[in-house]
N, CA, C and O atoms as CSV, one atom per row, in Angstrom:
chain,resi,resn,atom,element,x,y,z
A,1,MET,N,N,-133.862,17.593,79.985
A,1,MET,CA,C,-134.158,17.924,81.792
A,1,MET,C,C,-134.661,16.388,81.635
A,1,MET,O,O,-135.323,15.926,80.706
A,2,ALA,N,N,-134.279,15.862,82.536
A,2,ALA,CA,C,-134.999,14.423,82.999
A,2,ALA,C,C,-136.144,14.544,83.622
A,2,ALA,O,O,-136.344,15.461,84.418
A,3,LEU,N,N,-136.866,13.805,83.390
A,3,LEU,CA,C,-138.388,13.615,83.918
A,3,LEU,C,C,-138.600,13.153,85.523
A,3,LEU,O,O,-137.546,12.702,85.973
A,4,MET,N,N,-139.482,13.154,86.301
A,4,MET,CA,C,-139.585,12.410,87.423
A,4,MET,C,C,-141.097,12.544,87.878
A,4,MET,O,O,-141.783,13.510,87.545
A,5,ILE,N,N,-141.576,11.478,88.684
A,5,ILE,CA,C,-142.888,10.937,88.756
A,5,ILE,C,C,-142.889,11.576,90.130
A,5,ILE,O,O,-141.948,11.571,90.924
A,6,ILE,N,N,-144.202,12.183,90.313
A,6,ILE,CA,C,-144.597,12.921,91.483
A,6,ILE,C,C,-145.489,12.165,92.116
A,6,ILE,O,O,-146.073,11.306,91.456
A,7,ASP,N,N,-145.816,12.335,93.664
A,7,ASP,CA,C,-146.613,11.735,94.655
A,7,ASP,C,C,-147.981,11.112,94.264
A,7,ASP,O,O,-148.457,10.040,94.637
A,8,THR,N,N,-148.513,12.070,93.400
A,8,THR,CA,C,-149.843,11.633,92.769
A,8,THR,C,C,-150.083,10.348,91.825
A,8,THR,O,O,-151.120,9.969,91.280
A,9,CYS,N,N,-148.938,9.868,91.811
A,9,CYS,CA,C,-148.864,8.435,90.573
A,9,CYS,C,C,-149.422,7.456,91.688
A,9,CYS,O,O,-149.115,7.379,92.878
A,10,VAL,N,N,-150.425,6.662,90.867
A,10,VAL,CA,C,-151.269,5.913,91.043
A,10,VAL,C,C,-150.854,4.609,91.128
A,10,VAL,O,O,-151.667,3.802,91.580
A,11,ASN,N,N,-149.824,4.243,90.810
A,11,ASN,CA,C,-149.312,2.888,90.611
A,11,ASN,C,C,-149.956,2.074,89.611
A,11,ASN,O,O,-150.279,0.910,89.848
A,12,CYS,N,N,-150.165,2.664,88.454
A,12,CYS,CA,C,-150.958,1.902,87.636
A,12,CYS,C,C,-150.064,0.938,86.658
A,12,CYS,O,O,-150.291,-0.231,86.346
A,13,ALA,N,N,-149.004,1.765,86.282
A,13,ALA,CA,C,-147.874,1.126,85.883
A,13,ALA,C,C,-147.964,1.081,84.123
A,13,ALA,O,O,-147.180,0.388,83.474
A,14,VAL,N,N,-148.964,1.867,83.523
A,14,VAL,CA,C,-148.890,2.178,82.536
A,14,VAL,C,C,-147.632,2.821,81.590
A,14,VAL,O,O,-147.367,2.560,80.417
A,15,CYS,N,N,-147.018,3.668,82.435
A,15,CYS,CA,C,-145.529,4.228,81.930
A,15,CYS,C,C,-144.493,3.603,81.669
A,15,CYS,O,O,-143.830,3.801,80.651
A,16,GLU,N,N,-144.108,2.437,82.899
A,16,GLU,CA,C,-142.880,1.468,82.523
A,16,GLU,C,C,-142.946,0.701,81.131
A,16,GLU,O,O,-141.790,0.459,80.785
A,17,PRO,N,N,-143.452,0.442,80.623
A,17,PRO,CA,C,-143.493,-0.265,79.401
A,17,PRO,C,C,-142.857,0.727,78.129
A,17,PRO,O,O,-142.016,0.504,77.258
A,18,GLU,N,N,-143.488,1.637,78.390
A,18,GLU,CA,C,-143.372,2.902,77.119
A,18,GLU,C,C,-142.155,3.554,77.480
A,18,GLU,O,O,-142.167,4.665,76.949
A,19,CYS,N,N,-140.936,3.347,78.248
A,19,CYS,CA,C,-139.791,3.888,78.175
A,19,CYS,C,C,-138.749,3.135,77.288
A,19,CYS,O,O,-138.324,1.995,77.471
A,20,PRO,N,N,-138.521,3.750,76.584
A,20,PRO,CA,C,-137.435,3.004,75.494
A,20,PRO,C,C,-136.143,2.937,76.049
A,20,PRO,O,O,-135.297,2.315,75.407
A,21,ASN,N,N,-135.791,3.518,77.243
A,21,ASN,CA,C,-134.387,3.602,78.012
A,21,ASN,C,C,-134.416,2.548,78.981
A,21,ASN,O,O,-133.394,2.088,79.490
A,22,GLY,N,N,-135.742,2.106,79.278
A,22,GLY,CA,C,-135.823,1.275,80.872
A,22,GLY,C,C,-135.625,2.254,81.921
A,22,GLY,O,O,-135.435,1.728,83.017
A,23,ALA,N,N,-135.612,3.574,81.916
A,23,ALA,CA,C,-135.512,4.526,83.024
A,23,ALA,C,C,-136.695,4.378,84.113
A,23,ALA,O,O,-136.592,4.774,85.274
A,24,ILE,N,N,-137.789,3.773,83.588
A,24,ILE,CA,C,-139.020,3.698,84.952
A,24,ILE,C,C,-139.058,2.276,85.543
A,24,ILE,O,O,-138.852,1.263,84.874
A,25,SER,N,N,-139.318,2.294,86.747
A,25,SER,CA,C,-139.107,1.367,87.578
A,25,SER,C,C,-139.969,1.779,88.827
A,25,SER,O,O,-140.045,2.859,89.413
A,26,GLU,N,N,-140.799,0.185,89.120
A,26,GLU,CA,C,-141.260,0.491,90.647
A,26,GLU,C,C,-140.654,0.618,91.862
A,26,GLU,O,O,-139.814,-0.248,92.108
A,27,ALA,N,N,-140.875,1.598,92.833
A,27,ALA,CA,C,-140.206,1.616,93.765
A,27,ALA,C,C,-141.358,1.263,94.938
A,27,ALA,O,O,-142.363,0.614,94.651
A,28,GLU,N,N,-141.067,1.818,96.437
A,28,GLU,CA,C,-141.879,0.952,97.463
A,28,GLU,C,C,-143.606,1.491,97.013
A,28,GLU,O,O,-144.516,0.668,96.912
A,29,SER,N,N,-143.796,2.894,96.798
A,29,SER,CA,C,-145.333,3.236,96.710
A,29,SER,C,C,-145.577,3.980,95.381
A,29,SER,O,O,-146.665,3.923,94.807
A,30,ILE,N,N,-144.604,4.628,94.949
A,30,ILE,CA,C,-144.725,4.966,93.169
A,30,ILE,C,C,-143.941,4.461,92.342
A,30,ILE,O,O,-143.166,3.557,92.651
A,31,TYR,N,N,-144.019,4.943,91.221
A,31,TYR,CA,C,-142.901,4.420,89.984
A,31,TYR,C,C,-141.924,5.783,90.083
A,31,TYR,O,O,-142.360,6.871,90.460
A,32,VAL,N,N,-140.554,5.551,89.690
A,32,VAL,CA,C,-139.446,6.396,89.901
A,32,VAL,C,C,-139.003,6.521,88.335
A,32,VAL,O,O,-139.470,5.621,87.636
A,33,ILE,N,N,-138.272,7.375,87.728
A,33,ILE,CA,C,-137.768,7.447,86.662
A,33,ILE,C,C,-136.165,7.983,87.122
A,33,ILE,O,O,-135.889,8.858,87.943
A,34,ASP,N,N,-135.170,7.087,86.247
A,34,ASP,CA,C,-133.550,7.428,86.919
A,34,ASP,C,C,-133.271,8.267,85.914
A,34,ASP,O,O,-133.487,8.116,84.712
A,35,PRO,N,N,-132.755,9.197,86.509
A,35,PRO,CA,C,-132.653,10.740,85.801
A,35,PRO,C,C,-131.271,10.653,84.699
A,35,PRO,O,O,-130.984,11.356,83.730
A,36,ASP,N,N,-130.589,9.489,85.310
A,36,ASP,CA,C,-129.245,9.077,84.311
A,36,ASP,C,C,-129.691,7.961,82.973
A,36,ASP,O,O,-128.964,7.494,82.096
A,37,LYS,N,N,-130.873,7.802,83.168
A,37,LYS,CA,C,-131.362,7.156,81.918
A,37,LYS,C,C,-132.539,7.704,80.840
A,37,LYS,O,O,-132.902,7.212,79.771
A,38,CYS,N,N,-133.005,8.954,81.566
A,38,CYS,CA,C,-134.169,9.624,80.735
A,38,CYS,C,C,-133.545,10.581,79.915
A,38,CYS,O,O,-132.875,11.496,80.395
A,39,THR,N,N,-133.771,10.386,78.384
A,39,THR,CA,C,-133.584,11.422,77.795
A,39,THR,C,C,-135.090,12.255,77.410
A,39,THR,O,O,-135.077,13.267,76.709
A,40,GLU,N,N,-136.245,11.727,77.921
A,40,GLU,CA,C,-137.414,12.549,77.434
A,40,GLU,C,C,-137.911,12.068,76.114
A,40,GLU,O,O,-138.771,12.650,75.452
A,41,CYS,N,N,-137.237,10.837,75.742
A,41,CYS,CA,C,-137.761,9.916,74.586
A,41,CYS,C,C,-136.673,10.640,73.402
A,41,CYS,O,O,-136.621,10.253,72.234
A,42,VAL,N,N,-136.106,11.398,73.786
A,42,VAL,CA,C,-135.054,12.153,72.444
A,42,VAL,C,C,-134.258,10.941,72.097
A,42,VAL,O,O,-133.832,10.158,72.947
A,43,GLY,N,N,-134.061,10.809,70.713
A,43,GLY,CA,C,-133.571,9.922,69.928
A,43,GLY,C,C,-134.491,8.623,69.669
A,43,GLY,O,O,-133.943,7.661,69.130
A,44,TYR,N,N,-135.742,8.538,69.990
A,44,TYR,CA,C,-136.672,7.611,69.870
A,44,TYR,C,C,-137.960,8.334,69.332
A,44,TYR,O,O,-138.419,8.038,68.229
A,45,PHE,N,N,-138.566,9.345,70.186
A,45,PHE,CA,C,-139.672,9.994,69.636
A,45,PHE,C,C,-139.655,11.546,69.821
A,45,PHE,O,O,-138.838,12.220,70.448
A,46,THR,N,N,-140.622,11.898,69.206
A,46,THR,CA,C,-140.867,13.575,69.335
A,46,THR,C,C,-141.471,14.112,70.535
A,46,THR,O,O,-141.394,15.301,70.846
A,47,ALA,N,N,-142.253,12.958,71.405
A,47,ALA,CA,C,-142.716,13.479,72.571
A,47,ALA,C,C,-142.607,12.049,73.420
A,47,ALA,O,O,-142.696,10.866,73.091
A,48,SER,N,N,-142.348,12.806,74.782
A,48,SER,CA,C,-142.205,11.616,75.900
A,48,SER,C,C,-143.020,10.915,76.140
A,48,SER,O,O,-143.986,11.343,76.773
A,49,GLN,N,N,-142.973,9.758,75.796
A,49,GLN,CA,C,-144.110,8.533,75.745
A,49,GLN,C,C,-144.836,8.429,77.186
A,49,GLN,O,O,-146.059,8.291,77.181
A,50,CYS,N,N,-144.173,8.485,78.375
A,50,CYS,CA,C,-144.760,8.127,79.588
A,50,CYS,C,C,-145.838,9.276,79.903
A,50,CYS,O,O,-146.975,8.956,80.250
A,51,ILE,N,N,-145.429,10.714,79.765
A,51,ILE,CA,C,-146.435,11.929,79.694
A,51,ILE,C,C,-147.419,11.098,78.909
A,51,ILE,O,O,-148.301,10.519,79.542
A,52,ASP,N,N,-147.374,11.005,77.899
A,52,ASP,CA,C,-148.684,10.582,76.632
A,52,ASP,C,C,-149.445,9.638,77.418
A,52,ASP,O,O,-150.668,9.654,77.276
A,53,VAL,N,N,-148.804,8.638,78.401
A,53,VAL,CA,C,-149.987,7.756,78.638
A,53,VAL,C,C,-150.383,7.918,79.710
A,53,VAL,O,O,-151.384,7.256,79.986
A,54,CYS,N,N,-149.854,8.789,80.745
A,54,CYS,CA,C,-149.950,8.773,82.425
A,54,CYS,C,C,-151.476,9.315,82.203
A,54,CYS,O,O,-151.808,10.188,81.401
A,55,PRO,N,N,-152.359,8.571,83.132
A,55,PRO,CA,C,-153.962,9.076,83.082
A,55,PRO,C,C,-153.986,10.150,84.475
A,55,PRO,O,O,-155.111,10.628,84.624
A,56,VAL,N,N,-153.010,10.603,85.481
A,56,VAL,CA,C,-153.226,11.143,86.248
A,56,VAL,C,C,-152.107,12.644,86.381
A,56,VAL,O,O,-152.057,13.536,87.227
A,57,GLU,N,N,-151.350,12.400,85.189
A,57,GLU,CA,C,-150.658,13.601,84.814
A,57,GLU,C,C,-149.589,13.905,85.888
A,57,GLU,O,O,-149.206,15.056,86.097
A,58,CYS,N,N,-149.080,12.732,86.621
A,58,CYS,CA,C,-148.019,13.150,87.679
A,58,CYS,C,C,-146.558,12.952,87.315
A,58,CYS,O,O,-145.697,12.764,88.175
A,59,ILE,N,N,-146.247,13.011,85.708
A,59,ILE,CA,C,-144.881,12.906,85.263
A,59,ILE,C,C,-144.357,14.390,84.790
A,59,ILE,O,O,-144.748,14.898,83.739
A,60,VAL,N,N,-143.473,15.000,85.638
A,60,VAL,CA,C,-143.011,16.579,85.440
A,60,VAL,C,C,-141.575,16.484,85.212
A,60,VAL,O,O,-140.828,15.551,85.505
A,61,PRO,N,N,-141.279,17.688,84.596
A,61,PRO,CA,C,-139.800,17.862,84.300
A,61,PRO,C,C,-138.676,17.716,86.088
A,61,PRO,O,O,-139.076,18.149,87.168
A,62,ASN,N,N,-137.645,17.179,85.915
A,62,ASN,CA,C,-137.294,17.185,86.990
A,62,ASN,C,C,-136.124,18.579,87.346
A,62,ASN,O,O,-135.078,18.723,86.712
A,63,PRO,N,N,-136.540,19.439,88.393
A,63,PRO,CA,C,-135.824,20.438,88.145
A,63,PRO,C,C,-134.143,20.540,88.678
A,63,PRO,O,O,-133.278,21.404,88.532
A,64,GLN,N,N,-134.169,19.428,89.243
A,64,GLN,CA,C,-132.674,19.120,89.377
A,64,GLN,C,C,-131.986,18.739,88.481
A,64,GLN,O,O,-130.761,18.800,88.588
A,65,ARG,N,N,-132.466,18.347,87.591
A,65,ARG,CA,C,-131.666,17.788,86.023
A,65,ARG,C,C,-132.042,18.399,84.717
A,65,ARG,O,O,-132.523,17.774,83.772
A,66,THR,N,N,-131.723,19.959,84.751
A,66,THR,CA,C,-131.972,20.554,83.892
A,66,THR,C,C,-130.916,20.387,82.544
A,66,THR,O,O,-129.738,20.746,82.552
A,67,GLU,N,N,-131.517,19.856,81.574
A,67,GLU,CA,C,-130.623,19.342,80.490
A,67,GLU,C,C,-131.285,19.920,79.200
A,67,GLU,O,O,-132.510,19.983,79.094
A,68,THR,N,N,-130.221,20.443,77.984
A,68,THR,CA,C,-130.797,21.198,77.015
A,68,THR,C,C,-131.434,19.701,75.766
A,68,THR,O,O,-131.338,18.552,76.197
A,69,ARG,N,N,-131.862,19.869,74.722
A,69,ARG,CA,C,-132.208,18.964,73.873
A,69,ARG,C,C,-131.024,18.479,73.435
A,69,ARG,O,O,-131.101,17.280,73.170
A,70,GLU,N,N,-129.516,19.156,73.188
A,70,GLU,CA,C,-128.857,18.463,72.857
A,70,GLU,C,C,-127.789,17.521,73.869
A,70,GLU,O,O,-126.990,16.631,73.578
A,71,GLU,N,N,-128.084,18.013,74.899
A,71,GLU,CA,C,-127.397,16.884,76.232
A,71,GLU,C,C,-128.696,15.724,76.167
A,71,GLU,O,O,-128.438,14.549,76.430
A,72,LEU,N,N,-129.650,16.008,75.918
A,72,LEU,CA,C,-130.306,14.577,76.148
A,72,LEU,C,C,-130.016,13.903,74.926
A,72,LEU,O,O,-130.039,12.673,74.902
A,73,GLN,N,N,-129.673,14.749,73.631
A,73,GLN,CA,C,-129.512,13.631,72.536
A,73,GLN,C,C,-128.001,13.094,72.959
A,73,GLN,O,O,-128.229,11.884,72.934
A,74,ARG,N,N,-127.407,13.144,73.117
A,74,ARG,CA,C,-125.733,13.100,73.671
A,74,ARG,C,C,-125.993,11.699,74.759
A,74,ARG,O,O,-125.463,10.600,74.599
A,75,LYS,N,N,-126.886,12.050,75.808
A,75,LYS,CA,C,-127.077,10.633,76.638
A,75,LYS,C,C,-127.505,9.635,75.742
A,75,LYS,O,O,-126.936,8.544,75.696
A,76,PHE,N,N,-128.540,9.946,74.968
A,76,PHE,CA,C,-129.174,8.973,74.253
A,76,PHE,C,C,-128.310,8.238,73.758
A,76,PHE,O,O,-128.397,7.019,73.905
A,77,GLU,N,N,-127.027,8.952,72.887
A,77,GLU,CA,C,-126.176,8.124,72.074
A,77,GLU,C,C,-125.395,7.677,73.206
A,77,GLU,O,O,-125.364,6.469,72.971
A,78,VAL,N,N,-124.822,7.820,74.147
A,78,VAL,CA,C,-124.057,6.965,75.082
A,78,VAL,C,C,-124.813,5.946,75.939
A,78,VAL,O,O,-124.215,5.108,76.615
A,79,LEU,N,N,-126.105,6.039,75.890
A,79,LEU,CA,C,-126.936,4.889,76.613
A,79,LEU,C,C,-127.322,4.100,75.355
A,79,LEU,O,O,-127.845,3.029,75.663
A,80,LEU,N,N,-127.220,4.307,73.973
A,80,LEU,CA,C,-127.636,3.434,72.872
A,80,LEU,C,C,-126.170,2.091,72.491
A,80,LEU,O,O,-126.212,0.968,71.988
A,81,ALA,N,N,-124.955,2.991,73.068
A,81,ALA,CA,C,-123.750,2.424,72.871
A,81,ALA,C,C,-123.291,1.770,73.791
A,81,ALA,O,O,-122.241,1.164,73.578
A,82,SER,N,N,-124.027,1.667,75.315
A,82,SER,CA,C,-123.762,1.222,76.364
A,82,SER,C,C,-124.250,-0.362,76.204
A,82,SER,O,O,-125.282,-0.592,75.574
A,83,PRO,N,N,-123.526,-1.379,76.754
A,83,PRO,CA,C,-124.390,-2.567,76.926
A,83,PRO,C,C,-125.147,-2.152,78.278
A,83,PRO,O,O,-124.887,-1.278,79.105
A,84,SER,N,N,-126.289,-3.202,78.193
A,84,SER,CA,C,-127.354,-2.811,79.159
A,84,SER,C,C,-126.422,-3.561,80.573
A,84,SER,O,O,-126.889,-3.518,81.711
């Protein structure tokens, strides 16, 4: 399941550089996660790095993007093979 940032985000920016897939970017009032790029760090780490560094716990599973660990692994492999 991809992650999402909820409106309690304080725009601290600590999550953005932690994302190995470049899925996090600054939006108008909060940061956002591109669900097509988010693998919950599967393929890189055992835990989601953005969740680990978020000081206000505003990063949660996206209920609109339910994905199994295997699907996240396949997404990681596709992203790794695709040129940026």
